[in-house]
C-alpha positions in Angstrom: -93.0 103.6 35.3 -92.5 107.3 34.6 -92.2 107.5 30.7 -89.6 110.4 29.7 -91.4 113.6 28.1 -89.4 113.2 25.2 -90.6 109.6 24.4 -94.0 111.0 25.2 -93.5 113.6 23.2 -92.1 111.4 20.2 -95.7 109.5 20.6 -97.8 112.3 20.5 -96.0 114.0 17.4 -95.6 110.8 15.2 -97.9 109.7 17.6 -127.1 117.1 -3.5 -129.9 119.6 -3.0 -133.1 118.3 -5.4 -134.2 120.5 -8.1 -137.5 121.5 -6.3 -138.1 123.0 -2.9 -134.5 123.0 -1.5 -135.9 123.8 1.9 -137.6 120.3 1.5 -136.3 119.1 5.3 -136.4 114.9 3.9 -133.3 113.4 3.2 -132.6 114.0 -0.6 -130.5 111.9 -3.0 -126.7 112.9 -3.5 -127.7 113.6 -7.8 -124.8 112.1 -10.1 -122.6 114.8 -10.2 -119.0 113.1 -10.6 -117.5 110.0 -9.0 -118.2 111.1 -4.9 -120.8 108.7 -2.8 -124.4 108.1 -4.4 -125.6 108.1 -0.9 -128.6 110.2 0.8 -127.1 113.4 2.1 -129.4 115.3 4.6 -130.0 118.9 4.4 -129.5 121.8 6.6 -132.6 121.9 8.5 -133.3 126.0 8.3 -131.5 128.8 6.3 -128.9 130.8 7.7 -129.4 134.4 9.6 -127.6 137.1 7.8 -126.7 140.2 9.8 -124.8 143.5 7.6 -121.7 141.7 8.7 -121.2 138.1 7.8 -118.3 135.9 7.6 -117.3 132.5 5.9 -114.8 130.6 7.8 -112.5 127.7 6.9 -109.6 125.9 9.2 -107.2 123.4 9.5 -107.9 121.7 5.8 -104.9 120.0 5.8 -105.0 119.1 2.0 -108.8 117.3 2.0 -109.3 119.6 -1.0 -111.3 116.6 -2.9 -113.2 116.2 -0.1 -114.0 112.7 1.4 -114.8 110.6 -1.4 -116.0 107.3 1.2 -119.4 105.9 1.4 -119.6 105.0 5.1 -120.8 107.9 7.6 -120.3 111.0 8.3 -117.5 110.7 5.3 -120.6 111.9 3.0 -121.4 114.5 5.1 -117.9 116.0 4.0 -118.1 115.0 0.2 -117.7 118.5 -1.5 -114.6 119.3 -2.9 -112.7 122.7 -3.1 -114.3 123.5 -6.4 -117.8 123.1 -4.8 -116.9 125.4 -1.8 -115.7 127.9 -4.2 -118.6 128.0 -6.2 -120.5 128.1 -2.4 -118.3 131.3 -2.1 -119.0 132.9 -5.4 -122.8 132.4 -4.9 -123.0 133.7 -1.5 -121.1 136.8 -2.6 -123.9 137.1 -5.2 -126.6 136.9 -2.4 -124.7 139.5 -0.3 -124.7 141.8 -3.1 -128.7 141.5 -3.4 -128.9 142.1 0.0 -126.7 145.0 0.2 -124.7 143.2 3.4 -120.9 142.3 3.8 -119.3 138.9 3.2 -116.1 137.9 3.7 -114.1 135.0 3.4 -111.4 133.9 5.8 -109.1 131.1 6.8 -107.3 130.3 10.4 -104.2 127.5 8.8 -102.8 124.4 8.7 -102.9 123.8 5.1 -99.9 120.9 5.2 -100.0 117.3 6.0 -103.5 115.4 6.1 -103.6 113.6 2.4 -102.2 112.7 -1.0 -103.0 116.2 -2.4 -100.7 117.7 0.0 -97.8 115.1 1.1 -98.1 112.9 -2.1 -96.0 114.9 -4.1 -93.0 113.3 -5.6 -89.2 113.3 -4.9 -87.7 116.6 -4.7 -90.9 118.3 -4.0 -92.3 120.4 -1.2 -95.5 119.3 0.7 -98.5 121.4 -0.2 -97.1 123.3 -2.7 -99.2 122.2 -5.4 -102.5 122.0 -3.6 -101.7 125.3 -2.3 -102.2 126.8 -5.5 -105.5 125.6 -5.7 -106.1 128.2 -2.4 -104.4 130.5 -3.7 -107.8 131.5 -6.0 -110.3 131.1 -3.6 -111.0 135.0 -2.7 -110.1 135.0 0.9 -109.8 138.1 2.5 -107.8 137.3 5.4 -105.8 134.2 6.1 -103.2 133.3 9.3 -100.6 130.9 9.7 -100.9 127.4 11.5 -98.6 125.2 13.4 -98.0 122.8 10.4 -96.7 125.9 7.9 -93.8 125.4 10.3 -93.2 122.1 11.0 -90.3 122.2 8.5 -88.3 124.9 7.0 -88.7 124.3 3.5 -92.8 124.3 4.0 -92.7 127.6 5.7 -89.5 129.3 3.1 -92.3 127.7 0.3 -95.4 129.8 2.1 -93.2 133.0 2.3 -91.8 132.6 -1.2 -94.8 131.6 -2.9 -97.9 132.0 -1.5 -98.2 134.7 0.8 -97.2 137.2 -2.5 -101.0 136.0 -3.8 -102.7 137.3 -0.3 -101.3 140.5 -0.7 -100.7 141.7 2.7 -104.0 139.6 3.8 -101.9 136.5 5.1 -100.9 137.5 8.3 -98.5 136.0 11.1 -98.4 138.4 14.1 -96.1 136.4 15.9 -94.1 134.7 13.0 -90.8 134.7 11.7 -88.5 133.2 9.3 -84.9 133.7 8.9 -84.0 134.0 5.4 -80.9 136.3 3.5 -81.6 139.7 3.3 -80.4 141.3 0.5 -76.8 142.0 1.5 -76.6 137.8 2.3 -76.9 138.9 5.5 -79.3 136.2 8.1 -82.8 137.9 8.7 -85.5 137.2 10.6 -89.2 139.0 8.8 -92.6 138.0 9.5 -93.6 135.2 7.0 -96.9 137.1 6.3 -97.7 140.5 7.5 -98.4 141.3 11.5 -101.6 142.7 10.7 -103.6 144.1 8.2 -105.9 147.1 7.7 -108.8 147.7 4.4 -112.4 148.4 3.6 -115.2 146.3 2.9 -117.5 146.7 0.3 -119.6 148.5 2.7 -117.2 151.0 3.7 -116.9 149.1 6.9 -113.0 149.8 8.4 -111.5 146.6 9.3 -108.4 145.6 11.7 -106.9 142.2 11.2 -104.3 140.3 13.2 -103.0 136.6 12.5 -102.2 135.0 15.6 -100.9 131.7 16.8 -101.1 129.4 19.3 -97.8 129.4 21.9 -95.9 126.9 19.3 -93.1 125.2 20.5 -92.2 122.6 17.7 -91.1 124.9 14.7 -88.3 124.2 12.9 -84.9 125.7 13.0 -84.9 129.3 11.3 -88.5 129.7 12.2 -89.4 131.8 15.3 -92.9 132.1 17.4 -93.2 134.9 20.1 -95.7 133.6 22.9 -98.8 135.3 22.5 -98.3 137.3 26.1 -95.2 138.8 24.7 -97.0 139.7 21.4 -99.8 141.9 23.3 -96.5 143.8 24.3 -95.0 145.1 21.2 -94.8 148.6 19.6 -96.0 147.5 16.6 -99.3 145.8 18.3 -100.1 149.0 20.2 -99.9 151.0 17.0 -101.8 148.4 15.1 -104.8 148.7 17.1 -104.6 152.4 18.4 -107.0 153.7 15.5 -110.2 152.5 16.4 -111.8 150.8 13.1 -115.4 149.1 12.8 -114.6 145.8 13.1 -111.6 144.3 14.8 -111.1 140.9 12.8 -109.2 138.7 14.7 -107.8 135.5 12.3 -105.5 132.9 14.3 -104.5 129.7 14.9 -105.1 129.0 18.4 -108.6 127.6 20.2 -111.1 129.6 21.2 -111.4 127.7 24.4 -108.5 127.1 27.0 -105.8 129.1 25.1 -104.7 132.5 24.7 -107.7 134.3 22.4 -108.6 136.5 26.0 -105.5 137.8 26.0 -105.7 139.1 22.6 -108.9 140.0 23.5 -108.3 141.8 26.6 -105.1 143.8 25.3 -107.6 145.4 22.6 -110.2 145.8 24.8 -108.8 147.8 27.1 -108.3 150.2 24.6 -111.5 150.0 22.2 -113.8 148.8 25.3 -117.1 149.1 23.0 -115.7 148.3 19.5 -117.1 144.7 18.0 -114.5 142.0 18.1 -114.9 138.6 15.7 -112.7 136.2 16.4 -111.6 133.0 13.9 -110.0 130.4 15.8 -108.7 126.9 14.8 -105.7 123.9 15.6 -108.0 121.9 17.9 -110.1 120.5 15.3 -113.5 120.5 16.8 -116.4 122.7 16.4 -116.3 125.4 19.2 -117.9 128.8 20.1 -117.5 131.4 22.9 -118.9 135.2 23.6 -116.2 136.7 25.9 -118.3 139.9 26.1 -121.8 141.3 24.6 -119.9 142.8 21.8 -118.0 140.0 20.7 -118.0 136.0 19.5 -115.0 134.1 18.8 -115.8 130.5 16.4 -114.1 127.5 15.8 -115.0 125.6 12.3 -113.6 122.3 12.9 -110.5 120.4 10.6 -110.2 118.4 7.0 -113.1 119.9 5.0 -115.3 118.8 7.4 -117.3 121.9 8.7 -118.2 125.3 7.4 -117.9 128.3 9.5 -120.8 131.1 9.0 -121.0 133.9 11.7 -123.7 137.2 11.2 -124.0 140.0 13.4 -126.3 143.2 13.3 -123.6 145.7 14.0 -125.6 148.6 12.8 -128.5 147.9 15.0 -125.9 147.7 18.0 -124.5 151.3 17.9 -123.6 152.7 21.4 -122.8 149.8 24.1 -125.6 147.5 23.2 -125.0 143.5 22.8 -124.8 143.0 19.4 -127.5 140.5 17.6 -124.7 137.3 16.4 -125.3 133.9 15.0 -122.9 131.2 14.2 -123.4 127.9 12.2 -121.6 124.6 11.6 -122.3 123.6 7.9 -121.4 120.2 7.0 -119.0 120.9 3.9 -121.2 118.8 1.1 -123.1 119.8 -2.6 -126.4 119.5 -0.4 -125.8 121.9 2.6 -124.2 124.4 -0.2 -127.5 124.2 -2.7 -129.6 124.5 0.2 -128.3 127.9 1.2 -127.5 129.3 -2.5 -131.0 127.8 -3.7 -129.6 126.6 -6.6 -130.2 122.8 -7.8 -127.3 120.4 -8.7 -128.0 121.4 -11.9 -127.5 124.9 -11.5 -125.4 125.5 -8.8 -121.8 124.5 -10.7 -119.8 127.7 -11.6 -117.1 127.5 -14.4 -114.7 128.5 -11.9 -115.3 126.3 -9.4 -115.6 123.1 -12.0 -112.1 124.3 -12.9 -110.2 124.0 -9.1 -112.3 120.5 -9.4 -110.7 119.6 -12.1 -107.2 120.9 -10.9 -107.4 119.2 -7.8 -107.9 115.8 -9.5 -105.1 116.0 -12.5 -102.7 116.8 -9.3 -104.3 113.4 -7.9 -103.4 111.8 -11.3 -100.0 112.9 -11.5 -99.7 112.2 -7.5 -100.9 108.7 -8.4 -103.1 108.6 -5.2 -105.8 106.4 -6.8 -103.5 103.5 -6.9 -105.3 100.5 -5.7 -103.3 98.5 -2.9 -106.8 96.7 -2.2 -110.3 96.6 -1.3 -111.5 97.1 2.1 -114.0 94.6 3.5 -115.4 96.7 6.3 -114.7 99.5 7.6 -111.6 99.9 10.4 -111.7 102.8 12.6 -109.3 104.4 15.3 -112.1 105.3 18.1 -115.3 104.3 16.8 -114.9 100.8 17.4 -113.3 99.1 20.6 -109.5 98.5 20.7 -108.8 95.2 20.5 -111.6 94.1 17.9 -112.5 93.2 14.4 -113.4 96.6 13.6 -110.5 98.6 15.2 -107.7 99.8 12.7 -105.3 99.7 15.9 -106.1 96.1 15.8 -105.5 95.7 12.2 -102.3 97.4 12.0 -100.5 96.1 14.8 -102.2 92.8 15.0 -102.1 92.3 11.0 -100.4 94.7 8.8 -97.2 95.3 11.1 -96.4 91.3 11.4 -97.0 90.9 8.0 -95.1 93.4 6.4 -92.2 93.1 8.7 -92.3 89.6 7.5 -91.6 90.0 3.9 -87.8 89.1 3.4 -87.3 88.5 7.0 -85.2 86.1 8.0 -86.5 86.5 11.7 -89.7 85.3 10.5 -89.7 82.5 11.7 -88.6 83.3 15.0 -92.0 84.0 17.6 -92.3 87.7 18.0 -94.2 90.7 19.7 -94.6 93.7 18.0 -95.4 97.0 20.2 -96.1 100.5 18.8 -98.4 103.6 19.5 -102.1 104.2 19.1 -100.7 107.5 17.8 -99.6 106.0 14.8 -102.4 106.1 13.0 -104.4 109.5 11.9 -107.5 108.5 9.9 -110.1 105.6 9.4 -109.6 103.2 7.0 -113.1 102.6 5.2 -114.9 99.9 3.4 -113.9 100.2 -0.3 -110.8 100.6 -2.7 -108.0 101.4 -0.3 -105.4 103.7 -2.3 -102.1 105.0 -2.4 -104.0 108.7 -0.7 -105.9 106.5 1.4 -102.2 105.2 3.3 -100.8 108.6 3.1 -104.0 109.5 5.1 -104.4 106.8 7.4 -101.1 105.9 8.0 -98.3 108.6 6.8 -95.2 108.0 9.6 -92.2 106.9 8.0 -91.1 105.1 11.5 -88.6 102.1 11.6 -89.3 99.1 13.4 -85.7 97.9 16.0 -86.1 94.9 17.9 -84.0 93.0 20.9 -83.6 89.0 20.6 -83.9 86.5 22.9 -86.4 87.8 25.3 -88.5 85.5 27.3 -92.3 85.4 26.7 -93.2 85.8 30.1 -90.7 89.2 30.1 -91.8 90.4 26.5 -95.8 90.1 27.5 -95.0 92.7 30.6 -93.7 95.2 28.2 -97.0 96.5 27.2 -98.8 97.4 30.1 -95.8 98.7 32.0 -96.3 101.0 29.2 -99.5 101.6 29.4 -99.9 101.8 33.2 -99.6 104.8 35.2 -99.8 105.5 39.2 -101.1 109.0 40.9 -97.6 110.4 40.4 -97.5 109.0 36.8 -100.8 110.7 36.0 -99.9 114.2 37.5 -96.5 114.0 35.3 -98.2 113.5 32.8 -101.0 116.5 33.0 -97.0 118.2 32.9 -96.2 116.7 29.5 -100.1 116.7 28.5 -99.5 120.5 28.3 -96.2 120.5 26.7 -97.0 118.0 23.9 -100.2 120.2 23.1 -97.4 123.3 22.8 -95.7 120.7 19.9 -98.6 120.9 18.3 -100.8 117.6 19.0 -104.2 117.8 19.2 -105.4 114.6 19.4 -106.6 114.6 23.3 -108.2 117.4 22.9 -110.1 116.2 20.0 -110.8 113.0 20.7 -112.7 114.4 24.6 -114.4 116.6 22.5 -115.9 112.9 20.6 -115.8 111.1 24.0 -118.2 114.3 25.6 -120.3 114.2 22.2 -120.6 110.0 22.7 -121.7 110.8 26.8 -124.0 113.1 25.9 -126.1 110.8 23.2 -126.1 107.9 25.7 -127.0 104.4 23.8 -130.9 104.8 24.7 -131.0 108.1 23.1 -128.6 107.3 20.0 -131.0 103.9 19.6 -134.2 106.3 19.5 -132.6 108.4 16.8 -130.8 105.8 15.1 -133.6 105.6 12.2 -133.8 108.9 11.0 -130.4 111.0 11.3 -127.0 109.9 10.3 -124.0 110.4 11.9 -122.2 112.9 12.7 -121.0 115.8 14.8 -123.7 117.0 17.5 -122.2 120.1 18.9 -122.1 121.8 22.7 -120.6 124.9 22.5 -121.1 128.2 25.0 -123.2 130.4 22.8 -126.8 130.5 22.6 -129.0 128.4 20.7 -127.9 125.4 18.2 -124.8 125.9 15.9 -124.6 122.7 13.8 -126.3 123.5 10.4 -127.6 119.7 10.0 -129.3 117.0 12.7 -127.3 113.9 13.0 -126.7 111.2 16.1 -123.4 111.6 17.8 -120.1 108.9 16.7 -119.9 106.4 18.8 -116.7 106.8 20.8 -114.5 104.5 22.8 -111.2 105.0 24.2 -107.7 103.5 23.4 -104.7 103.1 25.6 -101.4 105.4 24.1 -99.6 102.0 23.2 -101.0 98.8 21.4 -99.2 95.6 20.5 -99.7 92.5 18.1 -101.2 89.1 19.7 -98.7 86.9 21.9 -97.2 83.9 20.1 -98.8 80.5 21.0 -95.7 79.4 22.7 -94.4 78.8 26.5 -93.6 81.6 28.8 -89.9 80.7 29.0 -89.6 80.5 24.8 -87.0 83.4 23.8 -89.0 85.9 21.3 -88.0 89.2 19.3 -89.3 92.1 21.0 -89.9 94.8 18.0 -90.8 98.4 18.8 -91.4 101.3 17.1 -87.6 103.3 16.9 -88.6 106.4 18.9 -89.4 104.7 21.8 -86.1 102.6 22.4 -84.8 104.7 25.6 -88.0 104.5 27.6 -88.3 100.5 26.9 -84.8 99.4 27.6 -85.7 101.6 30.7 -89.1 99.5 31.1 -87.0 96.1 30.2 -84.5 97.2 32.7 -87.1 97.2 34.9 -88.9 94.0 34.5 -85.6 91.6 35.0 -82.2 91.7 36.4 -80.6 89.1 34.5 -79.1 91.3 31.7 -78.9 95.1 31.6 -79.9 95.9 27.7 -78.7 99.1 26.4 -78.6 100.2 22.9 -75.8 98.1 22.0 -78.4 94.9 22.4 -81.2 96.7 19.7 -80.9 96.2 16.2 -83.0 97.1 12.9 -85.6 94.2 12.5 -86.8 95.0 9.4 -86.2 98.2 6.3 -89.9 98.1 6.0 -91.0 101.4 7.1 -94.4 102.0 9.4 -96.0 104.0 6.2 -96.1 101.0 3.9 -97.2 98.7 6.2 -101.4 99.0 5.4 -100.5 98.9 1.5 -98.6 95.5 1.7 -100.9 93.9 4.0 -103.5 95.3 1.5 -101.6 93.6 -1.7 -101.8 90.2 0.2 -105.2 89.8 2.0 -107.7 92.4 0.2 -107.8 91.0 -3.5 
């Protein structure tokens, strides 16, 4: 049965280094600094390579500004916070001055939607308005807009009016506009930030920068995204690149593989065949690198404050048409990494500036009540690191335990046998052993979906609905390829990120993983298209298990002819009705047969379950 495009779109969119020798190759203890995981963290295994032009890159931070605070690996690998990162940048800037080289700081977008710091605001607030104030304090040279800045007009307008001015012309939205009222009270479509910027570095290098968004189609009304292919044909684009700089620094929320960076690259190369081009992308949440020619490099630096990107280039040694010597590195975002590369100890690393950012973020977390405790998770529950279904699967926990319990509260239909169905994309991040808080709930299960039901469906029919949702024949798979492209254009990255994890797991293989298990902690093991090794720290690849698009509760223990309630998440209503009518012909079900099962929404189910079962 072919799934309607709207339904698939709906499900996808819902869906410390020691004080001694900091270059010691052994595992270092994460020395006590504050309440973050006190577990051994593996340091980098080699120093960074500096060039005469160097860039630190962040992307897809999505509100994870206090870092990852759980003790289950790989979370401690990413346990630094924005204050630690700010101190790192300060020390690196000083090292750059000592080396007499350039060092820039850039970001490729997606500041919204991800944790309680961005999303846990009180009624009447705007997503990420408060958390973005801390990003404003970092010395970014260039930042670019992401698609998550565009799903809700209020968020875009908040960026336009409150965040963009702090970047003093270096917040870039080359192909993204917002409609606002001009001085005459008339609606006018204007760039959210600047289309491009030109500036000179400390060492006197002339830079031209663009800030490009992929061909995003899920933006809110009164925002506009121009396709990349059309953007490069604009007169302003031709004028922006006409004068040759020393470096084209292209920033954008667009993957460096399998997307439209080559379109931008080729348009620049057509005018300037030899000018160095450095590209910093984002969006697909992976670590990735490409070289489109010998005088360019394109880097993408992960997601969720897990990865800090590094690129260096020896520009002066590559005059004329010689290939440029580039390096790239994917840094695990933690204090051990930072202290190693700045040759600081846990006692000397912090700056007053960095501590003030950490303290401010912690105060914001308190004001949003993000540490409100629902219960203590007895173990890890993961999306892809455990099979589904299993006792370690978050998807199993959610649909087999949490949803049936949460929807039974004050529900007169609780005594009637039922089957519950939702989509696997409803869960966005793992739940890990330890305290389960308001922040964890916002991070793991953010979607405010309702559950509907159709009564009096015989169990024999109800049991066939979930398999029908997940099955796809050859013709459907072809159609799904088209749908996947549309889902991608709407901004959903899960498919590509999970494919990256799956390939990482496949390369590792069980035998190799077991052989390495005694020496390495879990983490990313990157294979990209650039020469040499990109990962800054050695890890053992995360295990990966695929999951179906749709998941369901355990069937009730009743006979096949027993009438049951078929309960399902609201946005699959139209397609579920089609499936149900295809499985039987006794009744032609319509929207008139669909009722609200409970006022309880999906995003509070885990908290309600934790309060009941984890205390």
